[in-house]
N, C-alpha and C positions, 0 to 999 in steps of 0.2 A: 425825234422817233419818227419814222416814216410812217405813213398812213396804214399800210397793211399790218404792221405790227401792232399799232394801236388798236386796229379792228379786232385782231385777234385777242388782245388783252381784254376789251369790251366784252367780247364774247363769252370770255371765261367768268368775267365779274358778273354779268348780266345773268348768266346760268346760277351763280351763286346767290345773288340777291334774290331771285325769283323762287329757287329750290328752298331757301331758307325764310322765304317770305319777309324780308327785311322791309320796314315801312319807318319813313319819318313822316310824321302826319303834317308838317308844314311844307313839305318837299316832294314836288310831283317826281314820279320814279325815273323819268328820264333825265332830269336834273340831278337826281341822287347818283345815277350811273355817271354823268360826266363828272360830278364832284369827286367820286371815288377814282374814277381814271385818271382825272387830274392830278390827285395826290399820288397816285402810284407811278404814273409816267413822267410827272412834271407837267409844268405849264408852258414849255417851250414850243418854238414855233414846229408844226408837222411838216415835214419833208414832203415833196411832191412825190 
């Protein structure tokens, strides 16, 4: 997945997490965002 597409996905997910006040006590919000994005878009190498 290229960086622009991942950024777009991150913005959508970040908005969802913030608007629904999703919190995992032991996980910082930025790490939670990255974990969710990785699950959705995969762990593959981001194309330049």
